[in-house]
mmCIF entry with sequence, helices, sheets and N, C-alpha, C, O atoms, coordinates in Angstrom:
data_MODEL
# 
_entry.id   MODEL 
# 
_entity.id                         1 
_entity.type                       polymer 
_entity.pdbx_number_of_molecules   1 
# 
_entity_poly.entity_id                      1 
_entity_poly.type                           'polypeptide(L)' 
_entity_poly.nstd_linkage                   no 
_entity_poly.nstd_monomer                   no 
_entity_poly.pdbx_seq_one_letter_code       MRVFTSFLEPRILRKRQNVREGMLRKKKLFYKLKYVIKKQSVKYSSRTNI 
_entity_poly.pdbx_seq_one_letter_code_can   MRVFTSFLEPRILRKRQNVREGMLRKKKLFYKLKYVIKKQSVKYSSRTNI 
_entity_poly.pdbx_strand_id                 A 
# 
loop_
_entity_poly_seq.entity_id 
_entity_poly_seq.num 
_entity_poly_seq.mon_id 
_entity_poly_seq.hetero 
1 1  MET n 
1 2  ARG n 
1 3  VAL n 
1 4  PHE n 
1 5  THR n 
1 6  SER n 
1 7  PHE n 
1 8  LEU n 
1 9  GLU n 
1 10 PRO n 
1 11 ARG n 
1 12 ILE n 
1 13 LEU n 
1 14 ARG n 
1 15 LYS n 
1 16 ARG n 
1 17 GLN n 
1 18 ASN n 
1 19 VAL n 
1 20 ARG n 
1 21 GLU n 
1 22 GLY n 
1 23 MET n 
1 24 LEU n 
1 25 ARG n 
1 26 LYS n 
1 27 LYS n 
1 28 LYS n 
1 29 LEU n 
1 30 PHE n 
1 31 TYR n 
1 32 LYS n 
1 33 LEU n 
1 34 LYS n 
1 35 TYR n 
1 36 VAL n 
1 37 ILE n 
1 38 LYS n 
1 39 LYS n 
1 40 GLN n 
1 41 SER n 
1 42 VAL n 
1 43 LYS n 
1 44 TYR n 
1 45 SER n 
1 46 SER n 
1 47 ARG n 
1 48 THR n 
1 49 ASN n 
1 50 ILE n 
# 
_struct_asym.id          A 
_struct_asym.entity_id   1 
# 
_struct_conf.conf_type_id            HELX_P 
_struct_conf.id                      HELX_P1 
_struct_conf.pdbx_PDB_helix_id       AA1 
_struct_conf.beg_label_comp_id       ARG 
_struct_conf.beg_label_asym_id       A 
_struct_conf.beg_label_seq_id        2 
_struct_conf.pdbx_beg_PDB_ins_code   ? 
_struct_conf.end_label_comp_id       ASN 
_struct_conf.end_label_asym_id       A 
_struct_conf.end_label_seq_id        49 
_struct_conf.pdbx_end_PDB_ins_code   ? 
_struct_conf.beg_auth_comp_id        ARG 
_struct_conf.beg_auth_asym_id        A 
_struct_conf.beg_auth_seq_id         2 
_struct_conf.end_auth_comp_id        ASN 
_struct_conf.end_auth_asym_id        A 
_struct_conf.end_auth_seq_id         49 
_struct_conf.pdbx_PDB_helix_class    1 
_struct_conf.details                 ? 
_struct_conf.pdbx_PDB_helix_length   48 
# 
_struct_conf_type.id          HELX_P 
_struct_conf_type.criteria    ? 
_struct_conf_type.reference   ? 
# 
loop_
_atom_site.group_PDB 
_atom_site.id 
_atom_site.type_symbol 
_atom_site.label_atom_id 
_atom_site.label_alt_id 
_atom_site.label_comp_id 
_atom_site.label_asym_id 
_atom_site.label_entity_id 
_atom_site.label_seq_id 
_atom_site.pdbx_PDB_ins_code 
_atom_site.Cartn_x 
_atom_site.Cartn_y 
_atom_site.Cartn_z 
_atom_site.occupancy 
_atom_site.B_iso_or_equiv 
_atom_site.pdbx_formal_charge 
_atom_site.auth_seq_id 
_atom_site.auth_comp_id 
_atom_site.auth_asym_id 
_atom_site.auth_atom_id 
_atom_site.pdbx_PDB_model_num 
ATOM 1   N N  . MET A 1 1  ? 20.605  29.874  -5.954  1.00 0.00 ? 1  MET A N  1 
ATOM 2   C CA . MET A 1 1  ? 20.112  28.899  -4.968  1.00 0.00 ? 1  MET A CA 1 
ATOM 3   C C  . MET A 1 1  ? 18.597  28.748  -5.085  1.00 0.00 ? 1  MET A C  1 
ATOM 4   O O  . MET A 1 1  ? 18.061  27.640  -5.061  1.00 0.00 ? 1  MET A O  1 
ATOM 5   N N  . ARG A 1 2  ? 17.933  29.871  -5.209  1.00 0.00 ? 2  ARG A N  1 
ATOM 6   C CA . ARG A 1 2  ? 16.476  29.837  -5.281  1.00 0.00 ? 2  ARG A CA 1 
ATOM 7   C C  . ARG A 1 2  ? 16.022  29.096  -6.550  1.00 0.00 ? 2  ARG A C  1 
ATOM 8   O O  . ARG A 1 2  ? 15.092  28.291  -6.523  1.00 0.00 ? 2  ARG A O  1 
ATOM 9   N N  . VAL A 1 3  ? 16.696  29.388  -7.633  1.00 0.00 ? 3  VAL A N  1 
ATOM 10  C CA . VAL A 1 3  ? 16.362  28.732  -8.902  1.00 0.00 ? 3  VAL A CA 1 
ATOM 11  C C  . VAL A 1 3  ? 16.575  27.229  -8.770  1.00 0.00 ? 3  VAL A C  1 
ATOM 12  O O  . VAL A 1 3  ? 15.781  26.429  -9.265  1.00 0.00 ? 3  VAL A O  1 
ATOM 13  N N  . PHE A 1 4  ? 17.645  26.864  -8.104  1.00 0.00 ? 4  PHE A N  1 
ATOM 14  C CA . PHE A 1 4  ? 17.993  25.455  -7.929  1.00 0.00 ? 4  PHE A CA 1 
ATOM 15  C C  . PHE A 1 4  ? 16.903  24.731  -7.135  1.00 0.00 ? 4  PHE A C  1 
ATOM 16  O O  . PHE A 1 4  ? 16.477  23.638  -7.510  1.00 0.00 ? 4  PHE A O  1 
ATOM 17  N N  . THR A 1 5  ? 16.454  25.347  -6.038  1.00 0.00 ? 5  THR A N  1 
ATOM 18  C CA . THR A 1 5  ? 15.426  24.712  -5.208  1.00 0.00 ? 5  THR A CA 1 
ATOM 19  C C  . THR A 1 5  ? 14.116  24.612  -5.973  1.00 0.00 ? 5  THR A C  1 
ATOM 20  O O  . THR A 1 5  ? 13.410  23.608  -5.879  1.00 0.00 ? 5  THR A O  1 
ATOM 21  N N  . SER A 1 6  ? 13.793  25.659  -6.735  1.00 0.00 ? 6  SER A N  1 
ATOM 22  C CA . SER A 1 6  ? 12.543  25.635  -7.499  1.00 0.00 ? 6  SER A CA 1 
ATOM 23  C C  . SER A 1 6  ? 12.618  24.556  -8.582  1.00 0.00 ? 6  SER A C  1 
ATOM 24  O O  . SER A 1 6  ? 11.603  23.981  -8.976  1.00 0.00 ? 6  SER A O  1 
ATOM 25  N N  . PHE A 1 7  ? 13.838  24.294  -9.052  1.00 0.00 ? 7  PHE A N  1 
ATOM 26  C CA . PHE A 1 7  ? 14.027  23.248  -10.057 1.00 0.00 ? 7  PHE A CA 1 
ATOM 27  C C  . PHE A 1 7  ? 13.865  21.862  -9.423  1.00 0.00 ? 7  PHE A C  1 
ATOM 28  O O  . PHE A 1 7  ? 13.315  20.946  -10.035 1.00 0.00 ? 7  PHE A O  1 
ATOM 29  N N  . LEU A 1 8  ? 14.349  21.731  -8.200  1.00 0.00 ? 8  LEU A N  1 
ATOM 30  C CA . LEU A 1 8  ? 14.307  20.433  -7.517  1.00 0.00 ? 8  LEU A CA 1 
ATOM 31  C C  . LEU A 1 8  ? 12.950  20.147  -6.879  1.00 0.00 ? 8  LEU A C  1 
ATOM 32  O O  . LEU A 1 8  ? 12.550  18.990  -6.745  1.00 0.00 ? 8  LEU A O  1 
ATOM 33  N N  . GLU A 1 9  ? 12.255  21.199  -6.490  1.00 0.00 ? 9  GLU A N  1 
ATOM 34  C CA . GLU A 1 9  ? 11.014  21.024  -5.729  1.00 0.00 ? 9  GLU A CA 1 
ATOM 35  C C  . GLU A 1 9  ? 9.991   20.099  -6.403  1.00 0.00 ? 9  GLU A C  1 
ATOM 36  O O  . GLU A 1 9  ? 9.499   19.172  -5.759  1.00 0.00 ? 9  GLU A O  1 
ATOM 37  N N  . PRO A 1 10 ? 9.663   20.322  -7.665  1.00 0.00 ? 10 PRO A N  1 
ATOM 38  C CA . PRO A 1 10 ? 8.649   19.446  -8.297  1.00 0.00 ? 10 PRO A CA 1 
ATOM 39  C C  . PRO A 1 10 ? 9.042   17.977  -8.235  1.00 0.00 ? 10 PRO A C  1 
ATOM 40  O O  . PRO A 1 10 ? 8.205   17.094  -8.049  1.00 0.00 ? 10 PRO A O  1 
ATOM 41  N N  . ARG A 1 11 ? 10.355  17.738  -8.399  1.00 0.00 ? 11 ARG A N  1 
ATOM 42  C CA . ARG A 1 11 ? 10.829  16.355  -8.365  1.00 0.00 ? 11 ARG A CA 1 
ATOM 43  C C  . ARG A 1 11 ? 10.588  15.736  -6.990  1.00 0.00 ? 11 ARG A C  1 
ATOM 44  O O  . ARG A 1 11 ? 10.117  14.604  -6.878  1.00 0.00 ? 11 ARG A O  1 
ATOM 45  N N  . ILE A 1 12 ? 10.915  16.489  -5.959  1.00 0.00 ? 12 ILE A N  1 
ATOM 46  C CA . ILE A 1 12 ? 10.742  16.005  -4.581  1.00 0.00 ? 12 ILE A CA 1 
ATOM 47  C C  . ILE A 1 12 ? 9.266   15.766  -4.304  1.00 0.00 ? 12 ILE A C  1 
ATOM 48  O O  . ILE A 1 12 ? 8.883   14.755  -3.715  1.00 0.00 ? 12 ILE A O  1 
ATOM 49  N N  . LEU A 1 13 ? 8.443   16.717  -4.739  1.00 0.00 ? 13 LEU A N  1 
ATOM 50  C CA . LEU A 1 13 ? 6.999   16.599  -4.508  1.00 0.00 ? 13 LEU A CA 1 
ATOM 51  C C  . LEU A 1 13 ? 6.466   15.360  -5.213  1.00 0.00 ? 13 LEU A C  1 
ATOM 52  O O  . LEU A 1 13 ? 5.648   14.620  -4.666  1.00 0.00 ? 13 LEU A O  1 
ATOM 53  N N  . ARG A 1 14 ? 6.941   15.146  -6.432  1.00 0.00 ? 14 ARG A N  1 
ATOM 54  C CA . ARG A 1 14 ? 6.472   13.991  -7.201  1.00 0.00 ? 14 ARG A CA 1 
ATOM 55  C C  . ARG A 1 14 ? 6.870   12.709  -6.485  1.00 0.00 ? 14 ARG A C  1 
ATOM 56  O O  . ARG A 1 14 ? 6.097   11.755  -6.402  1.00 0.00 ? 14 ARG A O  1 
ATOM 57  N N  . LYS A 1 15 ? 8.104   12.709  -5.965  1.00 0.00 ? 15 LYS A N  1 
ATOM 58  C CA . LYS A 1 15 ? 8.598   11.534  -5.250  1.00 0.00 ? 15 LYS A CA 1 
ATOM 59  C C  . LYS A 1 15 ? 7.703   11.249  -4.050  1.00 0.00 ? 15 LYS A C  1 
ATOM 60  O O  . LYS A 1 15 ? 7.306   10.110  -3.805  1.00 0.00 ? 15 LYS A O  1 
ATOM 61  N N  . ARG A 1 16 ? 7.393   12.317  -3.307  1.00 0.00 ? 16 ARG A N  1 
ATOM 62  C CA . ARG A 1 16 ? 6.548   12.162  -2.123  1.00 0.00 ? 16 ARG A CA 1 
ATOM 63  C C  . ARG A 1 16 ? 5.192   11.608  -2.512  1.00 0.00 ? 16 ARG A C  1 
ATOM 64  O O  . ARG A 1 16 ? 4.660   10.716  -1.850  1.00 0.00 ? 16 ARG A O  1 
ATOM 65  N N  . GLN A 1 17 ? 4.636   12.142  -3.591  1.00 0.00 ? 17 GLN A N  1 
ATOM 66  C CA . GLN A 1 17 ? 3.318   11.698  -4.037  1.00 0.00 ? 17 GLN A CA 1 
ATOM 67  C C  . GLN A 1 17 ? 3.367   10.218  -4.416  1.00 0.00 ? 17 GLN A C  1 
ATOM 68  O O  . GLN A 1 17 ? 2.464   9.447   -4.090  1.00 0.00 ? 17 GLN A O  1 
ATOM 69  N N  . ASN A 1 18 ? 4.435   9.842   -5.105  1.00 0.00 ? 18 ASN A N  1 
ATOM 70  C CA . ASN A 1 18 ? 4.589   8.443   -5.511  1.00 0.00 ? 18 ASN A CA 1 
ATOM 71  C C  . ASN A 1 18 ? 4.633   7.530   -4.297  1.00 0.00 ? 18 ASN A C  1 
ATOM 72  O O  . ASN A 1 18 ? 4.027   6.458   -4.285  1.00 0.00 ? 18 ASN A O  1 
ATOM 73  N N  . VAL A 1 19 ? 5.358   7.970   -3.278  1.00 0.00 ? 19 VAL A N  1 
ATOM 74  C CA . VAL A 1 19 ? 5.461   7.169   -2.049  1.00 0.00 ? 19 VAL A CA 1 
ATOM 75  C C  . VAL A 1 19 ? 4.090   7.020   -1.422  1.00 0.00 ? 19 VAL A C  1 
ATOM 76  O O  . VAL A 1 19 ? 3.699   5.934   -0.992  1.00 0.00 ? 19 VAL A O  1 
ATOM 77  N N  . ARG A 1 20 ? 3.353   8.147   -1.376  1.00 0.00 ? 20 ARG A N  1 
ATOM 78  C CA . ARG A 1 20 ? 2.021   8.114   -0.768  1.00 0.00 ? 20 ARG A CA 1 
ATOM 79  C C  . ARG A 1 20 ? 1.105   7.181   -1.561  1.00 0.00 ? 20 ARG A C  1 
ATOM 80  O O  . ARG A 1 20 ? 0.368   6.382   -0.985  1.00 0.00 ? 20 ARG A O  1 
ATOM 81  N N  . GLU A 1 21 ? 1.163   7.293   -2.881  1.00 0.00 ? 21 GLU A N  1 
ATOM 82  C CA . GLU A 1 21 ? 0.322   6.445   -3.733  1.00 0.00 ? 21 GLU A CA 1 
ATOM 83  C C  . GLU A 1 21 ? 0.676   4.980   -3.541  1.00 0.00 ? 21 GLU A C  1 
ATOM 84  O O  . GLU A 1 21 ? -0.200  4.117   -3.498  1.00 0.00 ? 21 GLU A O  1 
ATOM 85  N N  . GLY A 1 22 ? 1.967   4.712   -3.427  1.00 0.00 ? 22 GLY A N  1 
ATOM 86  C CA . GLY A 1 22 ? 2.422   3.341   -3.212  1.00 0.00 ? 22 GLY A CA 1 
ATOM 87  C C  . GLY A 1 22 ? 1.876   2.779   -1.911  1.00 0.00 ? 22 GLY A C  1 
ATOM 88  O O  . GLY A 1 22 ? 1.436   1.630   -1.850  1.00 0.00 ? 22 GLY A O  1 
ATOM 89  N N  . MET A 1 23 ? 1.910   3.608   -0.866  1.00 0.00 ? 23 MET A N  1 
ATOM 90  C CA . MET A 1 23 ? 1.391   3.172   0.432   1.00 0.00 ? 23 MET A CA 1 
ATOM 91  C C  . MET A 1 23 ? -0.104  2.896   0.345   1.00 0.00 ? 23 MET A C  1 
ATOM 92  O O  . MET A 1 23 ? -0.601  1.913   0.894   1.00 0.00 ? 23 MET A O  1 
ATOM 93  N N  . LEU A 1 24 ? -0.816  3.784   -0.360  1.00 0.00 ? 24 LEU A N  1 
ATOM 94  C CA . LEU A 1 24 ? -2.261  3.614   -0.508  1.00 0.00 ? 24 LEU A CA 1 
ATOM 95  C C  . LEU A 1 24 ? -2.555  2.318   -1.253  1.00 0.00 ? 24 LEU A C  1 
ATOM 96  O O  . LEU A 1 24 ? -3.464  1.568   -0.898  1.00 0.00 ? 24 LEU A O  1 
ATOM 97  N N  . ARG A 1 25 ? -1.764  2.073   -2.294  1.00 0.00 ? 25 ARG A N  1 
ATOM 98  C CA . ARG A 1 25 ? -1.965  0.862   -3.092  1.00 0.00 ? 25 ARG A CA 1 
ATOM 99  C C  . ARG A 1 25 ? -1.741  -0.369  -2.228  1.00 0.00 ? 25 ARG A C  1 
ATOM 100 O O  . ARG A 1 25 ? -2.492  -1.341  -2.301  1.00 0.00 ? 25 ARG A O  1 
ATOM 101 N N  . LYS A 1 26 ? -0.690  -0.311  -1.404  1.00 0.00 ? 26 LYS A N  1 
ATOM 102 C CA . LYS A 1 26 ? -0.389  -1.436  -0.513  1.00 0.00 ? 26 LYS A CA 1 
ATOM 103 C C  . LYS A 1 26 ? -1.541  -1.668  0.440   1.00 0.00 ? 26 LYS A C  1 
ATOM 104 O O  . LYS A 1 26 ? -1.941  -2.806  0.686   1.00 0.00 ? 26 LYS A O  1 
ATOM 105 N N  . LYS A 1 27 ? -2.078  -0.570  0.982   1.00 0.00 ? 27 LYS A N  1 
ATOM 106 C CA . LYS A 1 27 ? -3.182  -0.670  1.934   1.00 0.00 ? 27 LYS A CA 1 
ATOM 107 C C  . LYS A 1 27 ? -4.380  -1.317  1.266   1.00 0.00 ? 27 LYS A C  1 
ATOM 108 O O  . LYS A 1 27 ? -5.015  -2.205  1.834   1.00 0.00 ? 27 LYS A O  1 
ATOM 109 N N  . LYS A 1 28 ? -4.689  -0.864  0.047   1.00 0.00 ? 28 LYS A N  1 
ATOM 110 C CA . LYS A 1 28 ? -5.838  -1.405  -0.687  1.00 0.00 ? 28 LYS A CA 1 
ATOM 111 C C  . LYS A 1 28 ? -5.650  -2.890  -0.928  1.00 0.00 ? 28 LYS A C  1 
ATOM 112 O O  . LYS A 1 28 ? -6.569  -3.689  -0.747  1.00 0.00 ? 28 LYS A O  1 
ATOM 113 N N  . LEU A 1 29 ? -4.434  -3.247  -1.343  1.00 0.00 ? 29 LEU A N  1 
ATOM 114 C CA . LEU A 1 29 ? -4.135  -4.656  -1.598  1.00 0.00 ? 29 LEU A CA 1 
ATOM 115 C C  . LEU A 1 29 ? -4.313  -5.480  -0.335  1.00 0.00 ? 29 LEU A C  1 
ATOM 116 O O  . LEU A 1 29 ? -4.865  -6.580  -0.358  1.00 0.00 ? 29 LEU A O  1 
ATOM 117 N N  . PHE A 1 30 ? -3.828  -4.917  0.777   1.00 0.00 ? 30 PHE A N  1 
ATOM 118 C CA . PHE A 1 30 ? -3.906  -5.608  2.060   1.00 0.00 ? 30 PHE A CA 1 
ATOM 119 C C  . PHE A 1 30 ? -5.360  -5.837  2.444   1.00 0.00 ? 30 PHE A C  1 
ATOM 120 O O  . PHE A 1 30 ? -5.733  -6.927  2.878   1.00 0.00 ? 30 PHE A O  1 
ATOM 121 N N  . TYR A 1 31 ? -6.187  -4.790  2.280   1.00 0.00 ? 31 TYR A N  1 
ATOM 122 C CA . TYR A 1 31 ? -7.597  -4.920  2.649   1.00 0.00 ? 31 TYR A CA 1 
ATOM 123 C C  . TYR A 1 31 ? -8.301  -5.922  1.742   1.00 0.00 ? 31 TYR A C  1 
ATOM 124 O O  . TYR A 1 31 ? -9.149  -6.695  2.188   1.00 0.00 ? 31 TYR A O  1 
ATOM 125 N N  . LYS A 1 32 ? -7.934  -5.897  0.456   1.00 0.00 ? 32 LYS A N  1 
ATOM 126 C CA . LYS A 1 32 ? -8.536  -6.833  -0.494  1.00 0.00 ? 32 LYS A CA 1 
ATOM 127 C C  . LYS A 1 32 ? -8.194  -8.261  -0.091  1.00 0.00 ? 32 LYS A C  1 
ATOM 128 O O  . LYS A 1 32 ? -9.050  -9.145  -0.084  1.00 0.00 ? 32 LYS A O  1 
ATOM 129 N N  . LEU A 1 33 ? -6.926  -8.464  0.244   1.00 0.00 ? 33 LEU A N  1 
ATOM 130 C CA . LEU A 1 33 ? -6.463  -9.788  0.662   1.00 0.00 ? 33 LEU A CA 1 
ATOM 131 C C  . LEU A 1 33 ? -7.228  -10.249 1.891   1.00 0.00 ? 33 LEU A C  1 
ATOM 132 O O  . LEU A 1 33 ? -7.700  -11.384 1.957   1.00 0.00 ? 33 LEU A O  1 
ATOM 133 N N  . LYS A 1 34 ? -7.344  -9.349  2.865   1.00 0.00 ? 34 LYS A N  1 
ATOM 134 C CA . LYS A 1 34 ? -8.063  -9.659  4.099   1.00 0.00 ? 34 LYS A CA 1 
ATOM 135 C C  . LYS A 1 34 ? -9.496  -10.065 3.775   1.00 0.00 ? 34 LYS A C  1 
ATOM 136 O O  . LYS A 1 34 ? -10.011 -11.048 4.308   1.00 0.00 ? 34 LYS A O  1 
ATOM 137 N N  . TYR A 1 35 ? -10.134 -9.290  2.889   1.00 0.00 ? 35 TYR A N  1 
ATOM 138 C CA . TYR A 1 35 ? -11.521 -9.536  2.523   1.00 0.00 ? 35 TYR A CA 1 
ATOM 139 C C  . TYR A 1 35 ? -11.661 -10.907 1.869   1.00 0.00 ? 35 TYR A C  1 
ATOM 140 O O  . TYR A 1 35 ? -12.567 -11.675 2.191   1.00 0.00 ? 35 TYR A O  1 
ATOM 141 N N  . VAL A 1 36 ? -10.755 -11.195 0.953   1.00 0.00 ? 36 VAL A N  1 
ATOM 142 C CA . VAL A 1 36 ? -10.804 -12.482 0.244   1.00 0.00 ? 36 VAL A CA 1 
ATOM 143 C C  . VAL A 1 36 ? -10.623 -13.630 1.226   1.00 0.00 ? 36 VAL A C  1 
ATOM 144 O O  . VAL A 1 36 ? -11.345 -14.625 1.167   1.00 0.00 ? 36 VAL A O  1 
ATOM 145 N N  . ILE A 1 37 ? -9.662  -13.491 2.124   1.00 0.00 ? 37 ILE A N  1 
ATOM 146 C CA . ILE A 1 37 ? -9.405  -14.543 3.120   1.00 0.00 ? 37 ILE A CA 1 
ATOM 147 C C  . ILE A 1 37 ? -10.641 -14.747 3.987   1.00 0.00 ? 37 ILE A C  1 
ATOM 148 O O  . ILE A 1 37 ? -11.023 -15.879 4.283   1.00 0.00 ? 37 ILE A O  1 
ATOM 149 N N  . LYS A 1 38 ? -11.263 -13.640 4.390   1.00 0.00 ? 38 LYS A N  1 
ATOM 150 C CA . LYS A 1 38 ? -12.462 -13.712 5.226   1.00 0.00 ? 38 LYS A CA 1 
ATOM 151 C C  . LYS A 1 38 ? -13.557 -14.472 4.482   1.00 0.00 ? 38 LYS A C  1 
ATOM 152 O O  . LYS A 1 38 ? -14.206 -15.360 5.035   1.00 0.00 ? 38 LYS A O  1 
ATOM 153 N N  . LYS A 1 39 ? -13.746 -14.100 3.206   1.00 0.00 ? 39 LYS A N  1 
ATOM 154 C CA . LYS A 1 39 ? -14.771 -14.741 2.384   1.00 0.00 ? 39 LYS A CA 1 
ATOM 155 C C  . LYS A 1 39 ? -14.512 -16.237 2.294   1.00 0.00 ? 39 LYS A C  1 
ATOM 156 O O  . LYS A 1 39 ? -15.421 -17.050 2.467   1.00 0.00 ? 39 LYS A O  1 
ATOM 157 N N  . GLN A 1 40 ? -13.259 -16.588 2.020   1.00 0.00 ? 40 GLN A N  1 
ATOM 158 C CA . GLN A 1 40 ? -12.898 -18.000 1.869   1.00 0.00 ? 40 GLN A CA 1 
ATOM 159 C C  . GLN A 1 40 ? -13.116 -18.756 3.171   1.00 0.00 ? 40 GLN A C  1 
ATOM 160 O O  . GLN A 1 40 ? -13.612 -19.883 3.165   1.00 0.00 ? 40 GLN A O  1 
ATOM 161 N N  . SER A 1 41 ? -12.747 -18.140 4.281   1.00 0.00 ? 41 SER A N  1 
ATOM 162 C CA . SER A 1 41 ? -12.894 -18.813 5.575   1.00 0.00 ? 41 SER A CA 1 
ATOM 163 C C  . SER A 1 41 ? -14.376 -19.024 5.880   1.00 0.00 ? 41 SER A C  1 
ATOM 164 O O  . SER A 1 41 ? -14.759 -20.059 6.425   1.00 0.00 ? 41 SER A O  1 
ATOM 165 N N  . VAL A 1 42 ? -15.206 -18.045 5.530   1.00 0.00 ? 42 VAL A N  1 
ATOM 166 C CA . VAL A 1 42 ? -16.656 -18.174 5.749   1.00 0.00 ? 42 VAL A CA 1 
ATOM 167 C C  . VAL A 1 42 ? -17.191 -19.317 4.904   1.00 0.00 ? 42 VAL A C  1 
ATOM 168 O O  . VAL A 1 42 ? -17.979 -20.141 5.368   1.00 0.00 ? 42 VAL A O  1 
ATOM 169 N N  . LYS A 1 43 ? -16.742 -19.351 3.641   1.00 0.00 ? 43 LYS A N  1 
ATOM 170 C CA . LYS A 1 43 ? -17.160 -20.417 2.736   1.00 0.00 ? 43 LYS A CA 1 
ATOM 171 C C  . LYS A 1 43 ? -16.764 -21.770 3.318   1.00 0.00 ? 43 LYS A C  1 
ATOM 172 O O  . LYS A 1 43 ? -17.553 -22.715 3.332   1.00 0.00 ? 43 LYS A O  1 
ATOM 173 N N  . TYR A 1 44 ? -15.535 -21.841 3.792   1.00 0.00 ? 44 TYR A N  1 
ATOM 174 C CA . TYR A 1 44 ? -14.992 -23.088 4.328   1.00 0.00 ? 44 TYR A CA 1 
ATOM 175 C C  . TYR A 1 44 ? -15.767 -23.524 5.568   1.00 0.00 ? 44 TYR A C  1 
ATOM 176 O O  . TYR A 1 44 ? -16.107 -24.698 5.712   1.00 0.00 ? 44 TYR A O  1 
ATOM 177 N N  . SER A 1 45 ? -16.041 -22.582 6.454   1.00 0.00 ? 45 SER A N  1 
ATOM 178 C CA . SER A 1 45 ? -16.743 -22.914 7.698   1.00 0.00 ? 45 SER A CA 1 
ATOM 179 C C  . SER A 1 45 ? -18.169 -23.366 7.388   1.00 0.00 ? 45 SER A C  1 
ATOM 180 O O  . SER A 1 45 ? -18.688 -24.277 8.034   1.00 0.00 ? 45 SER A O  1 
ATOM 181 N N  . SER A 1 46 ? -18.800 -22.732 6.405   1.00 0.00 ? 46 SER A N  1 
ATOM 182 C CA . SER A 1 46 ? -20.169 -23.120 6.057   1.00 0.00 ? 46 SER A CA 1 
ATOM 183 C C  . SER A 1 46 ? -20.163 -24.520 5.446   1.00 0.00 ? 46 SER A C  1 
ATOM 184 O O  . SER A 1 46 ? -21.109 -25.288 5.623   1.00 0.00 ? 46 SER A O  1 
ATOM 185 N N  . ARG A 1 47 ? -19.101 -24.841 4.733   1.00 0.00 ? 47 ARG A N  1 
ATOM 186 C CA . ARG A 1 47 ? -18.992 -26.160 4.121   1.00 0.00 ? 47 ARG A CA 1 
ATOM 187 C C  . ARG A 1 47 ? -18.798 -27.223 5.202   1.00 0.00 ? 47 ARG A C  1 
ATOM 188 O O  . ARG A 1 47 ? -19.346 -28.321 5.106   1.00 0.00 ? 47 ARG A O  1 
ATOM 189 N N  . THR A 1 48 ? -18.024 -26.892 6.217   1.00 0.00 ? 48 THR A N  1 
ATOM 190 C CA . THR A 1 48 ? -17.753 -27.865 7.277   1.00 0.00 ? 48 THR A CA 1 
ATOM 191 C C  . THR A 1 48 ? -18.984 -28.054 8.165   1.00 0.00 ? 48 THR A C  1 
ATOM 192 O O  . THR A 1 48 ? -19.160 -29.110 8.772   1.00 0.00 ? 48 THR A O  1 
ATOM 193 N N  . ASN A 1 49 ? -19.826 -27.033 8.237   1.00 0.00 ? 49 ASN A N  1 
ATOM 194 C CA . ASN A 1 49 ? -21.012 -27.116 9.090   1.00 0.00 ? 49 ASN A CA 1 
ATOM 195 C C  . ASN A 1 49 ? -22.038 -28.082 8.520   1.00 0.00 ? 49 ASN A C  1 
ATOM 196 O O  . ASN A 1 49 ? -22.794 -28.707 9.263   1.00 0.00 ? 49 ASN A O  1 
ATOM 197 N N  . ILE A 1 50 ? -22.059 -28.198 7.211   1.00 0.00 ? 50 ILE A N  1 
ATOM 198 C CA . ILE A 1 50 ? -23.065 -29.054 6.575   1.00 0.00 ? 50 ILE A CA 1 
ATOM 199 C C  . ILE A 1 50 ? -22.765 -30.525 6.871   1.00 0.00 ? 50 ILE A C  1 
ATOM 200 O O  . ILE A 1 50 ? -23.499 -31.407 6.424   1.00 0.00 ? 50 ILE A O  1 
# 
């Protein structure tokens, strides 16, 4: 049993890490998108002000 768990553990840990990395990537993408939208809206508003 112990050998079995030690065999499975790295796989589970890797899976968890992958999930965490995926979430981080999603967050980064989301923030990037937000930033780009903000930039575009600022550009647009400055254009309309002129």
